[in-house]
N, C-alpha and C positions, 0 to 999 in steps of 0.2 A: 178487462175486455168489456166493450160496450154491450148492453143487453140487445139481443137481435131485434126485438120488437117488430117494427114494420119496415126494417131497412131493405127487405126484399119482398116485394108483393107478388102474389101468385093468382092467376086467373085461368082456369081451364074451361074452354068453350066446348060446345057440343060437336064442333068440327074436329076435335082431338088436338087442337093447338093450345099448348100451355104457354101463356105469356108470363114471363118473369120480368119484373121491373125493379131495377136498382133504385132505392128510394132514400138513400142517406144524403139528401141534398145539401145539408149544411157542411158536410165533409166532401162535397163534390163526388159522391159515390166512390170514395176511396176503398181500396181493397184492404180494409182493416182486418184484424183477426176475426172479428164478429162477422164481417161480410164474407170472408173466405169460408168460414165455417158454415154459414147459411147456404152459400153457393154449392159447396161440396156435398152437403146433406141433400139439398134439393135435386141436384143432378143425379145423385145415386137413387133417390126415390123415384124420380121421373123415368129413369131407365128401366125400372121394374114395373111401372104402372102401365097396364095394357090400354088404359083410356087415353094415355098421352101418345100422340103419333109424331108430333113435331114440337120443338121448343123455340120460342122467340125470346130473345134477351134484349130488353129495352131499358130505358132509364128516364127518370124524372130530373128536372133541373137543367142548368146551363152546361153541365158536363156529363158526358156518358160515363166516364170513369177517369179519375185523375191518377190512377196507379196506386202504389202503396201509400199508406198514411205515414208521412215522414215524421210527424210529431210523435206518433206512436212508436215508430222505429227508433227515433232519437232517444226516447225515454229508456229504451233497452240498453243504452250505453252505460247506465248506472250500475250494471252488474260488475262484479270483480273482474270478469273476463272481457270487459268493455263491450259486451253484447254479442260476442261470438256465438254462443249457444243459442241465444234468442234469435239472432239474424238467421242462423242455419235452420231453425225450426220454422220461422215464417217463410223463408224461401222454399223450403220443402212443402209447406202447406199450400203456398201459391202454385208451385209446380204441379202439385197433386190435383188442384182444381182445374188447371189448364189441360192436364191429361185426362181428367174425368170428362171434360167436354168432348175431347177426341174419342175417348173410349165409350161414351154414352151411345147406346144403340139407336137412339132417336136423333134425327138431324137437328142441328142447332143453327138458328139464323140470328145474327146480330142486327138490331134495328138502331142505327147510330145517329144520335143528335149531339150537338155541342162538340166538345173536345174529348178525344180519347188519347191519353198520354201515358208513356212508359208502360207499366203493367196493364193499363187500360187499353192501350194499343195492342198489347199482347193478347188481351181478352178477346178483342175483335178478330185478330189473326187466328186465334184458336178455334173459333166457330167455323162450321162447315160452309156457311154462306153469310154474306153481309150486304145490307142495303144501307146507304148513308144519305142523310139529308144534304142538300147542296151546301148548306152552311157549316157542315161538320168539318172538323180538322183533326189531323192525326200527327203524333210525334213521339220520338223516343229521345227525350231531352236530357238524359242522364249526364251527358258530357258537360252540360252547363253547370252542374254542381259537383263535378269530380267523381261521378258514379256511373260508369258505363252501363248501358241497359243490356246486360249480358243475358238475363233470362228472357226478356222480351225479344231479344235477338233470335232465340230458338224458333219461336212461332213466326216472327217476321220473315226470317230467311227461308221458311218453308212455304211462304206465300208469294214472295216477289223475287225477281232476279237479283243476283249478288250486287251489282252496281247500284241498284235502287235501294236495296236494304242498307248497304254501307253508307250511302248518301244520308239516309235518315239517321243512322246510328252515329256517324262521325260529325254531322253538323248540328243535329238536334232541332233542325228547322221544322216548322209546321208544314204539313202536307195537306192542301185543300182536298175536299172530297172528290172533285173531278179528277185530280191527279191520282188520288188513291185508287180510283176505278181504272185509270189508264195502266197503272203498274200491277194491278191484280190484288191489292190489299182488300178491296171490296168488290162486289159484283157489279154494282151500279150506284150512281149518285142521282138522286131524284129531287124534285121540288119539295121543300120542307113540308108544305101542306098536303103532299101526296105520299109522304113516307110510310105512314102506318097502313094505308090502303095498298100500296105496292108490296110492302113486306107481308101483309096478311094474305094477299092474293098468291104470292109465292108459297107461303106456308101451307095454305089450303090445297094448292096444287100438289105439293109434295105429300101432304097428309092423305091424299086420295089414293096413293099407291099402297101396295102390300107392305105392311110394316116388317114382315119377315124379309122381303126382298131388300128394303132399305137398310135394315140392320146388317144383312149379309154383305151388301155392297159397300157400306161405310167402313165396316171392319176390314174388308179386303183392300179397299183403297189405301188406307193408312198403313196397312201391313206391307203391301207390295212396294210402296214408295221407298221403303228403306232397304229393299233387296237389290242385288245385282240383276241384270236383265233376264238371264236364263232362269234364275231362281224365281223371279217375279212371274214369269210365264208358267213355270211348273206349278207354283202356288195358285195362280189365278185359274189355271185349267182344272185343278182339283176343286176349287170353289165352284166353278161353273158346273162340274159334274154333279156335285151335291145339290146345287141350286136347281138343276134340271129335274132332280128326283123329288123336289119339294112339291107339295100340293098346289101352292099358288102359281108356280111356273107352269104346271100342267094345265091349271085352270086358265091362266092368262093366255097361253098359246092356243088353247082350245077356243077361247072367246074371240081371239083375233081371227082365227080361221073361220069361225062361225059368224063373224061380224056382229058380235053382241058385247055388252059391257061385262067385264069380269066380276065375279062375286068372290072377293077375297076372304080367306079364313085366317090370314096372317100366320100361315104355317107351311 
């Protein structure tokens, strides 16, 4: 495994926005074992850090993320089982990171430059929000090398409609940022030189809300999405009742009625 070194940069601002920057430029920010370990550890820590209110995931270099490190994966074939145990472990590690993003109580925003391919596209789709530079491109190109993008499919199919997801998965073609915005893979595509400004404006807007409310809503959103309609309403109603009894809901409603700014206590 590569030494983690500075392959993942961290910068926490006074606004509560934690910027994580993929920085393994030589390997096109591939999701190597080392990168997956760093991401998993960092999201777990950020989820527990009260100073972190929102996470922005960005990248240095010409690629946002090129997916799994295929050279590293190929080396795993040297084992007597032709890599079965190794492949299973890496897939589980990657799936764990994607779920850690979804399960993190802090909203996560992808700031996408360059290309996001295979598990790199999955990484974008796993984030709660995404802003892409107009020059960014996305693909699930596994079909080109005889390896269907089955795990990226999980996140992709939860972002875009079936026909759009299947087109990306079956053709492996590159999807321009503008088209990615049209089909819902990203929230918007913006001029390259405005990307960080737009992303940080969004991040600071979200960070200004009660972190308790954001965590409650994010958890409830992903939970209800997997439920039948009646169960989803029952669950969401219970969440609303508990949320109404929380301090910040009482404070926020009172501030709205009194026409003043709320003073969040994040509880």
